[in-house]
C-alpha positions as CSV (number, residue, x, y, z in Angstrom):
1,X,0.0,0.0,0.0
2,X,1.1,3.6,-0.6
3,X,0.4,6.7,1.4
4,X,1.0,9.1,-1.5
5,X,-1.9,10.8,-3.3
6,X,-0.8,9.1,-6.5
7,X,-2.5,5.7,-6.6
8,X,0.1,4.4,-9.1
9,X,3.2,5.6,-7.3
10,X,4.2,2.1,-6.1
11,X,3.7,0.6,-9.6
12,X,5.9,3.3,-11.1
13,X,8.6,2.7,-8.5
14,X,8.6,-1.1,-8.9
15,X,8.3,-1.3,-12.7
16,X,10.4,1.7,-13.4
17,X,13.3,-0.1,-11.8
18,X,12.4,-3.4,-13.6
19,X,11.6,-2.1,-17.1
20,X,14.7,-3.4,-18.8
21,X,14.1,-6.9,-17.5
22,X,10.5,-6.9,-18.6
23,X,11.6,-6.0,-22.1
24,X,13.3,-9.4,-22.3
25,X,11.1,-11.7,-20.2
26,X,10.0,-14.8,-22.1
27,X,6.6,-15.2,-20.3
28,X,5.6,-11.7,-21.4
29,X,7.1,-11.8,-25.0
30,X,5.2,-14.9,-25.9
31,X,3.3,-17.9,-24.5
32,X,0.2,-19.9,-24.9
33,X,-1.9,-17.2,-23.3
34,X,-0.8,-14.7,-25.9
35,X,-1.6,-17.3,-28.6
36,X,-5.0,-17.7,-27.1
37,X,-5.6,-14.0,-27.1
38,X,-4.6,-13.6,-30.7
39,X,-6.9,-16.5,-31.6
40,X,-9.8,-15.2,-29.6
41,X,-9.6,-11.6,-30.9
42,X,-11.7,-11.0,-33.9
43,X,-9.1,-8.6,-35.4
44,X,-9.8,-6.9,-38.7
45,X,-7.5,-5.0,-40.9
46,X,-9.3,-1.7,-40.2
47,X,-9.5,-2.2,-36.4
48,X,-8.4,0.4,-33.9
49,X,-7.1,-1.5,-30.8
50,X,-6.1,-0.3,-27.3
51,X,-3.8,-2.3,-25.0
52,X,-4.4,-1.2,-21.4
53,X,-1.5,-1.4,-19.0
54,X,0.7,-2.2,-22.0
55,X,4.1,-2.2,-20.2
56,X,6.8,-2.4,-22.8
57,X,4.3,-3.3,-25.5
58,X,4.7,-7.0,-26.1
59,X,1.0,-7.6,-26.6
60,X,0.5,-4.5,-28.7
61,X,3.4,-5.5,-31.0
62,X,1.9,-9.0,-31.4
63,X,-1.5,-7.6,-32.4
64,X,-0.1,-5.0,-34.7
65,X,0.3,-7.1,-37.9
66,X,-3.4,-7.9,-37.8
67,X,-5.0,-4.5,-37.4
68,X,-4.8,-0.9,-38.6
69,X,-3.6,0.7,-35.4
70,X,-2.7,-0.2,-31.8
71,X,-2.5,2.3,-29.0
72,X,-0.8,1.1,-25.8
73,X,-1.2,3.0,-22.5
74,X,0.7,2.6,-19.3
75,X,1.5,4.7,-16.2
76,X,5.3,3.9,-16.1
77,X,7.5,6.0,-18.3
78,X,10.5,3.6,-18.2
79,X,8.3,0.8,-19.5
80,X,7.1,3.0,-22.3
81,X,10.6,4.1,-23.2
82,X,11.7,0.4,-23.5
83,X,8.8,-0.3,-25.7
84,X,9.4,2.7,-28.0
85,X,13.0,1.5,-28.4
86,X,11.7,-1.9,-29.5
87,X,9.2,-0.3,-31.9
88,X,12.1,1.6,-33.6
89,X,14.2,-1.6,-33.9
90,X,11.3,-3.6,-35.3
91,X,10.2,-0.7,-37.6
92,X,6.6,-1.0,-36.4
93,X,4.7,2.1,-37.5
94,X,1.2,1.3,-36.5
95,X,1.8,1.1,-32.7
96,X,1.8,4.1,-30.4
97,X,2.8,3.8,-26.8
98,X,1.7,6.7,-24.5
99,X,1.3,7.5,-20.8
100,X,-2.2,6.7,-19.7
101,X,-4.3,5.4,-16.8
102,X,-6.5,2.4,-17.4
103,X,-8.8,3.5,-14.6
104,X,-9.5,6.8,-16.3
105,X,-8.8,6.4,-20.0
106,X,-8.3,9.7,-21.9
107,X,-10.3,8.7,-25.0
108,X,-13.9,9.4,-26.0
109,X,-16.7,6.8,-25.8
110,X,-16.7,4.1,-28.5
111,X,-13.2,4.9,-29.8
112,X,-11.9,1.3,-30.2
113,X,-13.0,-2.0,-31.9
114,X,-11.0,-4.1,-29.4
115,X,-9.4,-3.5,-26.0
116,X,-6.8,-5.9,-24.5
117,X,-5.1,-6.1,-21.1
118,X,-2.5,-8.8,-20.4
119,X,-0.8,-9.4,-17.0
120,X,-1.5,-5.8,-15.8
121,X,-4.9,-5.7,-14.2
122,X,-3.9,-7.1,-10.9
123,X,-2.0,-3.8,-10.3
124,X,-5.0,-1.5,-10.9
125,X,-6.1,0.4,-7.8
126,X,-9.8,0.5,-8.9
127,X,-10.7,-2.6,-10.9
128,X,-14.4,-1.7,-11.2
129,X,-13.5,1.6,-12.7
130,X,-11.0,0.1,-15.1
131,X,-13.5,-2.5,-16.3
132,X,-16.1,0.2,-16.9
133,X,-13.6,2.3,-18.8
134,X,-12.7,-0.6,-21.0
135,X,-16.4,-1.0,-21.8
136,X,-16.9,2.7,-22.3
137,X,-14.2,3.1,-24.9
138,X,-15.4,0.1,-27.0
139,X,-17.7,0.4,-29.9
140,X,-20.9,-1.6,-29.8
141,X,-20.1,-5.2,-30.5
142,X,-16.4,-4.6,-29.5
143,X,-14.4,-7.1,-27.5
144,X,-12.4,-6.7,-24.3
145,X,-9.8,-9.5,-24.0
146,X,-8.3,-9.7,-20.6
147,X,-5.5,-12.2,-19.6
148,X,-4.3,-12.2,-16.1
149,X,-3.3,-14.3,-13.2
150,X,-6.4,-15.4,-11.3
151,X,-7.1,-16.7,-7.8
152,X,-8.7,-20.0,-7.2
153,X,-12.4,-19.9,-6.1
154,X,-11.3,-21.6,-2.8
155,X,-10.9,-18.7,-0.3
156,X,-7.9,-20.2,1.5
157,X,-6.1,-20.8,-1.8
158,X,-7.1,-17.3,-2.9
159,X,-5.5,-15.8,0.2
160,X,-2.3,-17.9,-0.2
161,X,-1.8,-16.9,-3.8
162,X,-2.4,-13.2,-3.2
163,X,0.0,-13.2,-0.2
164,X,2.9,-14.7,-2.2
165,X,2.2,-12.2,-5.0
166,X,2.2,-9.3,-2.7
167,X,5.4,-10.4,-0.9
168,X,7.1,-10.6,-4.2
169,X,5.8,-7.3,-5.5
170,X,4.4,-4.6,-3.2
171,X,2.5,-3.0,-6.1
172,X,0.3,-6.1,-6.4
173,X,-3.3,-5.3,-5.6
174,X,-5.2,-8.5,-6.2
175,X,-5.5,-11.5,-8.4
176,X,-9.3,-11.8,-8.8
177,X,-11.2,-15.0,-9.2
178,X,-12.6,-15.8,-12.7
179,X,-16.1,-15.5,-11.2
180,X,-15.3,-12.0,-9.9
181,X,-14.0,-11.0,-13.3
182,X,-17.1,-12.2,-15.0
183,X,-19.3,-10.3,-12.6
184,X,-17.4,-7.1,-13.1
185,X,-17.6,-7.5,-16.9
186,X,-21.3,-8.1,-16.7
187,X,-21.9,-5.1,-14.4
188,X,-19.9,-3.0,-17.0
189,X,-22.2,-4.1,-19.8
190,X,-20.0,-6.8,-21.3
191,X,-21.2,-10.3,-22.0
192,X,-18.5,-12.3,-20.3
193,X,-17.0,-15.7,-21.0
194,X,-13.9,-17.5,-19.7
195,X,-12.1,-18.7,-22.9
196,X,-8.8,-19.9,-21.6
197,X,-7.3,-21.4,-18.4
198,X,-3.9,-22.7,-17.7
199,X,-1.1,-22.8,-15.2
200,X,1.9,-20.6,-15.9
201,X,5.1,-22.4,-14.7
202,X,7.5,-19.9,-12.9
203,X,11.1,-20.4,-11.9
204,X,11.1,-18.9,-8.4
205,X,14.6,-17.4,-8.5
206,X,13.9,-15.7,-11.8
207,X,10.5,-14.6,-10.7
208,X,11.8,-12.7,-7.7
209,X,15.0,-11.4,-9.4
210,X,12.9,-9.8,-12.1
211,X,11.0,-7.7,-9.5
212,X,14.1,-7.1,-7.3
213,X,12.3,-8.6,-4.4
214,X,14.1,-7.9,-1.1
215,X,15.8,-10.9,0.5
216,X,13.6,-10.8,3.6
217,X,10.5,-11.1,1.4
218,X,12.0,-13.9,-0.7
219,X,12.7,-15.8,2.5
220,X,9.0,-15.3,3.6
221,X,7.8,-16.7,0.2
222,X,10.2,-19.7,0.5
223,X,8.9,-20.4,4.0
224,X,5.3,-20.3,2.8
225,X,6.1,-22.7,0.1
226,X,8.1,-25.0,2.4
227,X,5.2,-25.1,5.0
228,X,2.4,-25.2,2.4
229,X,-0.3,-27.8,2.9
230,X,-0.7,-30.7,0.6
231,X,-3.7,-28.9,-1.0
232,X,-1.7,-25.7,-1.6
233,X,1.3,-27.6,-3.0
234,X,-1.0,-29.4,-5.4
235,X,-3.0,-26.3,-6.4
236,X,0.1,-24.3,-7.3
237,X,2.4,-27.2,-8.3
238,X,5.0,-26.1,-5.8
239,X,8.4,-27.6,-6.3
240,X,11.7,-27.2,-4.3
241,X,14.7,-27.9,-6.5
242,X,14.8,-25.6,-8.3
243,X,12.1,-23.8,-6.4
244,X,9.1,-22.6,-8.2
245,X,5.4,-23.0,-8.8
246,X,2.6,-22.6,-11.3
247,X,0.4,-19.5,-11.3
248,X,-3.2,-19.9,-12.5
249,X,-4.0,-17.8,-15.6
250,X,-7.3,-17.1,-17.4
251,X,-8.6,-15.1,-20.3
252,X,-11.9,-13.4,-19.9
253,X,-13.6,-12.2,-23.1
254,X,-16.3,-9.5,-22.9
255,X,-18.5,-8.4,-25.7
256,X,-20.2,-5.0,-25.6
257,X,-23.9,-5.1,-26.3
């Protein structure tokens, strides 16, 4: 939690320091979840797409060949700078990365055919507002494709997962359950469907190194893993040598009526 008036201050601090690492992280550059998003998206060559919480732009760049224009927004300048450097190297001319807040998007109603968000929403300080904003900026019939780590429906497993996520990264707000996502989508006027579920295998050492997690917090995560119940170890596929686990991931697709 942060005491500053800027709700994104902790995200900016954490990801500003880690931007260069995220530019080259395999699980963000590609993966079956990104393949599922590209397959689910009904992209057309004239489409205008917005990628919310775009980070360094991996998802925006993957979508770019299929559409007219992709606009990525993020609150962290260092992440955007890394992304712009990649755009120049790859000579992608139909992607724009700019500063912007997914909880208060600076675009008019019905501006986009498709909105995407991949591995960013668990940092948003107001998820209800962010979901409503995604719905607002979509044209009628437009799609919102959200991929994120999700919590199990079991309350105890939910608590365990969100605790290890927060220990690793203090800017973490919450991994929501798929049922919570669907409810938020529906309340925002989006017909919701879970289209993809999988476990994302994570090497523990790399996972904490990428976020520059302090040693004291790493030790707490390791202790939670070592003392985890049989149910917890099975749910998250916790292993010891090398240490790591599997993070539940889902894609929620919402269509605006």
